[in-house]
ROMAR-684539 format. One line per 4 residues: number of its first residue (from 1); for each residue x, y, z of C-alpha. Coordinates in nm, 2 decimals, padded with zeros to 4 digits, always signed. Each point is the difference from the previous one (the first is absolute). Layout:
N
NUM	X Y Z; ...
This chain:
339
1	+02.77 -01.72 -07.28; +00.23 -00.03 +00.30; -00.03 -00.31 +00.20; +00.19 -00.16 +00.29
5	+00.10 -00.35 -00.12; +00.12 -00.25 +00.26; +00.26 -00.16 -00.22; +00.13 -00.25 +00.27
9	-00.06 -00.04 +00.38; +00.11 +00.32 +00.17; +00.05 +00.21 -00.31; -00.23 +00.25 -00.16
13	+00.08 +00.17 -00.33; -00.19 +00.31 -00.12; -00.07 -00.06 -00.36; -00.19 +00.14 -00.30
17	-00.25 -00.26 -00.10; -00.29 +00.00 -00.25; -00.31 +00.17 +00.13; -00.29 -00.24 +00.00
21	-00.32 +00.06 -00.19; -00.35 -00.04 +00.12; -00.13 -00.30 -00.20; -00.37 -00.09 -00.03
25	-00.17 +00.00 +00.34; +00.31 +00.15 +00.16; +00.10 +00.34 +00.14; +00.34 +00.16 +00.02
29	+00.07 +00.14 +00.35; +00.26 +00.27 +00.06; +00.14 -00.10 +00.33; +00.03 +00.25 +00.29
33	+00.09 -00.20 +00.31; +00.11 -00.36 +00.07; +00.05 -00.15 +00.34; +00.28 -00.25 +00.08
37	-00.16 -00.32 +00.12; +00.16 -00.28 +00.19; -00.04 -00.22 -00.31; +00.21 +00.26 -00.19
41	+00.27 -00.04 +00.26; -00.01 -00.38 -00.04; +00.03 +00.04 -00.38; +00.28 +00.26 +00.05
45	+00.19 -00.25 +00.22; -00.04 -00.28 -00.25; -00.22 -00.21 +00.24; -00.32 +00.02 -00.21
49	-00.08 +00.00 -00.37; +00.37 +00.01 -00.10; -00.08 -00.20 -00.31; -00.19 +00.30 -00.14
53	+00.30 +00.24 +00.01; +00.07 +00.23 -00.17; -00.33 +00.16 +00.08; -00.16 +00.33 +00.11
57	-00.14 -00.07 +00.35; -00.26 +00.21 +00.19; -00.37 -00.06 +00.06; -00.12 +00.24 +00.27
61	-00.07 +00.29 -00.23; -00.23 +00.28 -00.10; -00.01 +00.23 -00.30; -00.22 +00.17 -00.25
65	-00.14 -00.13 -00.33; +00.22 +00.11 -00.29; -00.16 -00.21 -00.28; -00.32 -00.19 -00.06
69	+00.01 -00.31 -00.21; -00.27 -00.10 -00.24; -00.32 -00.12 +00.16; +00.06 +00.16 +00.34
73	-00.30 +00.19 +00.15; -00.07 +00.15 +00.33; +00.35 +00.15 +00.05; +00.14 +00.33 -00.11
77	+00.34 +00.16 -00.08; +00.20 +00.14 +00.30; -00.23 -00.18 +00.24; +00.18 -00.11 +00.32
81	+00.00 -00.37 +00.05; +00.13 -00.30 +00.20; +00.04 -00.34 -00.16; -00.06 -00.36 +00.11
85	+00.34 -00.17 -00.07; -00.14 -00.35 -00.03; -00.10 -00.10 -00.36; -00.21 -00.32 -00.03
89	-00.17 -00.14 -00.30; -00.33 +00.14 +00.13; -00.21 -00.30 -00.07; +00.14 -00.31 +00.17
93	-00.13 -00.16 +00.33; +00.24 +00.20 +00.21; -00.04 +00.34 -00.17; -00.38 -00.03 +00.04
97	+00.06 -00.04 +00.38; +00.25 +00.29 +00.02; +00.28 -00.25 +00.07; +00.21 +00.13 -00.28
101	+00.33 -00.12 +00.14; -00.11 -00.36 -00.08; -00.09 +00.08 -00.36; +00.21 -00.22 -00.23
105	+00.07 +00.30 -00.21; +00.07 +00.25 +00.28; +00.26 +00.27 -00.05; +00.10 +00.27 +00.25
109	+00.13 +00.34 -00.10; +00.36 +00.06 +00.12; +00.04 -00.37 +00.10; -00.06 -00.22 -00.30
113	+00.00 +00.28 -00.25; +00.12 +00.36 -00.02; -00.14 +00.23 +00.26; -00.01 +00.36 +00.11
117	+00.35 +00.12 +00.07; -00.03 +00.19 -00.33; -00.17 +00.30 -00.15; -00.29 -00.19 -00.16
121	-00.17 -00.34 +00.03; -00.27 -00.15 -00.22; -00.27 -00.19 +00.20; -00.33 -00.17 -00.07
125	-00.28 +00.26 +00.04; -00.21 -00.24 +00.21; +00.27 +00.02 +00.27; +00.00 +00.38 +00.02
129	-00.18 +00.17 +00.29; -00.07 +00.38 -00.03; +00.12 +00.20 +00.30; -00.10 +00.35 +00.11
133	+00.25 +00.28 -00.09; -00.04 +00.13 +00.36; +00.20 -00.28 +00.14; +00.38 +00.04 -00.02
137	+00.19 -00.24 -00.22; +00.22 -00.12 +00.29; -00.32 -00.11 +00.18; -00.15 -00.17 -00.31
141	+00.32 -00.20 -00.04; -00.09 -00.17 +00.33; -00.31 -00.16 -00.15; +00.16 -00.33 -00.11
145	+00.18 -00.08 +00.34; -00.32 +00.10 +00.19; -00.20 -00.23 -00.23; +00.22 -00.29 +00.10
149	-00.08 +00.07 +00.37; -00.37 +00.04 -00.08; +00.00 -00.34 -00.17; +00.17 -00.16 +00.30
153	-00.26 +00.13 +00.24; -00.28 -00.11 -00.23; +00.15 -00.36 -00.04; +00.05 -00.02 +00.38
157	-00.36 +00.12 +00.05; +00.12 +00.24 +00.27; -00.28 +00.20 +00.17; -00.05 +00.23 +00.30
161	+00.09 -00.12 +00.34; +00.25 -00.26 -00.12; +00.34 -00.03 +00.15; +00.28 +00.02 -00.26
165	+00.37 -00.05 +00.02; +00.21 +00.15 -00.28; +00.35 -00.15 -00.03; +00.21 +00.27 -00.16
169	-00.02 +00.38 +00.02; +00.15 +00.09 -00.33; -00.20 +00.19 -00.27; -00.26 -00.27 -00.06
173	-00.02 -00.08 +00.37; -00.07 +00.36 +00.08; -00.28 +00.00 -00.27; -00.14 -00.32 +00.16
177	-00.02 +00.18 +00.33; -00.17 +00.31 -00.14; -00.26 -00.21 -00.19; -00.06 -00.21 +00.30
181	-00.07 +00.31 +00.21; -00.24 +00.12 -00.27; -00.18 -00.33 +00.00; -00.03 +00.00 +00.38
185	+00.22 -00.29 +00.10; +00.11 +00.00 +00.36; +00.24 -00.05 +00.15; +00.26 +00.05 -00.27
189	+00.35 -00.13 +00.10; +00.30 +00.06 -00.22; +00.34 -00.17 +00.03; +00.33 +00.10 -00.17
193	+00.36 +00.01 +00.10; +00.03 +00.37 -00.09; -00.10 +00.23 +00.28; -00.05 +00.29 -00.24
197	-00.24 -00.19 -00.22; -00.19 -00.14 +00.30; -00.04 +00.36 +00.12; -00.13 +00.11 -00.34
201	-00.25 -00.29 +00.01; -00.12 +00.11 +00.34; -00.04 +00.36 -00.13; -00.19 -00.15 -00.30
205	-00.25 -00.17 +00.23; +00.14 -00.32 +00.15; -00.10 -00.05 +00.37; +00.31 -00.19 +00.10
209	+00.35 -00.03 -00.14; +00.27 -00.27 +00.06; +00.37 +00.00 -00.10; +00.10 -00.30 +00.21
213	-00.13 -00.32 -00.17; +00.03 -00.20 +00.33; -00.28 +00.20 +00.17; -00.24 +00.01 -00.29
217	-00.20 -00.31 +00.07; -00.05 +00.09 +00.37; -00.12 +00.35 -00.10; -00.24 -00.14 -00.26
221	-00.15 -00.24 +00.26; -00.02 +00.28 +00.25; -00.19 +00.24 -00.23; -00.24 -00.27 -00.13
225	-00.11 -00.15 +00.33; +00.23 -00.29 -00.05; -00.15 -00.12 -00.33; +00.25 +00.12 -00.26
229	-00.07 +00.23 -00.29; -00.29 -00.04 -00.24; +00.23 +00.08 -00.29; +00.38 +00.01 -00.05
233	+00.13 +00.18 -00.31; +00.35 -00.11 -00.10; +00.13 +00.30 -00.19; +00.38 -00.08 -00.03
237	+00.04 -00.33 -00.17; +00.21 -00.19 +00.26; -00.08 -00.37 +00.07; +00.08 +00.06 +00.37
241	-00.27 +00.26 +00.02; -00.25 -00.22 -00.18; +00.08 -00.27 +00.26; -00.04 +00.25 +00.28
245	-00.34 +00.10 -00.15; -00.13 -00.35 +00.06; +00.06 +00.05 +00.37; -00.16 +00.35 +00.02
249	-00.34 -00.08 -00.15; -00.29 -00.11 +00.22; -00.19 -00.33 -00.06; -00.20 +00.07 -00.31
253	+00.24 +00.28 -00.09; +00.14 +00.10 -00.34; +00.34 +00.06 -00.14; +00.02 +00.25 -00.29
257	+00.30 -00.11 -00.21; +00.11 +00.32 -00.16; +00.38 +00.03 +00.02; +00.18 -00.18 -00.29
261	+00.26 -00.25 +00.11; +00.24 -00.21 -00.20; -00.14 -00.26 -00.25; +00.13 -00.29 +00.21
265	-00.12 +00.13 +00.33; -00.25 -00.22 +00.18; -00.21 +00.02 +00.32; +00.00 -00.27 +00.27
269	-00.38 -00.04 +00.06; -00.17 -00.23 +00.25; -00.27 -00.14 -00.21; -00.22 -00.14 +00.27
273	+00.02 +00.32 +00.21; -00.10 +00.20 -00.31; -00.29 -00.23 -00.06; -00.13 -00.02 +00.35
277	+00.04 +00.37 +00.08; -00.14 +00.10 -00.34; +00.29 +00.23 -00.08; +00.07 +00.13 -00.35
281	+00.26 +00.16 -00.22; -00.07 +00.21 -00.30; +00.25 +00.15 -00.24; -00.03 +00.35 -00.15
285	+00.26 +00.22 -00.16; -00.12 +00.23 -00.28; -00.30 +00.23 -00.02; -00.21 -00.01 -00.32
289	-00.34 +00.09 -00.14; -00.23 +00.13 +00.27; +00.30 +00.02 +00.25; +00.15 +00.28 -00.21
293	-00.33 +00.19 -00.01; -00.04 -00.03 +00.38; +00.36 +00.10 +00.07; -00.04 +00.31 -00.22
297	-00.33 +00.09 +00.18; +00.18 -00.02 +00.34; +00.28 +00.23 -00.12; -00.24 +00.25 -00.16
301	-00.19 +00.03 +00.34; +00.32 +00.01 +00.20; -00.05 -00.31 +00.20; +00.37 -00.07 -00.02
305	+00.29 +00.21 +00.15; +00.22 +00.04 -00.30; +00.27 +00.25 +00.12; +00.26 -00.26 +00.08
309	-00.05 -00.17 -00.33; +00.05 +00.31 -00.22; +00.30 +00.18 +00.16; +00.28 -00.18 -00.19
313	+00.02 +00.06 -00.37; +00.27 -00.03 -00.27; +00.01 +00.10 -00.36; +00.01 -00.28 -00.27
317	+00.37 +00.09 -00.06; +00.07 -00.08 +00.37; -00.17 -00.34 +00.01; +00.33 -00.18 +00.06
321	+00.06 +00.21 +00.31; -00.35 -00.05 +00.11; +00.03 -00.38 +00.00; +00.36 +00.00 +00.14
325	-00.10 +00.21 +00.30; -00.33 -00.17 +00.09; +00.14 -00.21 +00.29; +00.16 +00.31 +00.15
329	-00.32 +00.19 +00.02; -00.24 -00.20 +00.22; -00.18 +00.32 +00.10; -00.13 +00.02 -00.36
333	-00.29 -00.24 -00.01; -00.03 +00.05 -00.38; +00.23 +00.15 -00.27; -00.15 +00.13 -00.32
337	+00.16 +00.07 -00.34; -00.12 +00.33 -00.16; -00.02 -00.03 -00.38
């Protein structure tokens, strides 16, 4: 089969590699669409998982079942599916709590093992979620990134009438805004240095947008009766923004730590203030388990505006160009590879 192998940081090679087989309790998926994730960009640039190269990246994918392994029931050939990328042992303390990233045996498709920038991928049948054929493949490929956002909202316990600040209006920031609007959060304030992306976030459902960081805190206080936000979602991964988040939440507020920063980055936290004000920080990065099912349901019922996420696509043979030009195409909230 054809596969895009990241042989070294910044360099893809299109290769003929052995087509995987569906072993017992596995299915073989013929891949249709794969989204380029921010994590893929970090891997491409050599900032993350470089020790796993050469590797086939890609984990935001959809396809159809091409082979059923022994013991697989409840699935059928040519059935459209999406797949949970997170593989845990299935029986440990963390897997039982749907905290698979903490499983000692955890693997992730396209990050710690070969992924979906290829014609086929073999996956555990228990991680396969059937999808309706009436939903376009480019929309189904958004299930995994939306699941990450669903999990963040779940971990942060966001509900209707809560004020939320989203730091970062990139692809995931835009999905945060849309989900918050669906939940009923209000007001929703988004901040980003890009005027274009802030405008897209406003069109997606944000109530207020800010491009000047120096005025953000004043606006948040103004729109929350001087209290500060109930929740601040950091969706970029910059220590300075995490630090700013501590000044934007109200007493008793919550920081949703979502954006991945460097392994040595730290947060200067006033411990006594955190204790006395009963503030909290919760981390969340990947959707899994029920998050995937909920995300798919939202897409099926068109609760998310997907047009800006499906406009840009490249063929597998053009994957090098797709990655090389990402930074020059800020208007494309998502780029997908068509297999």
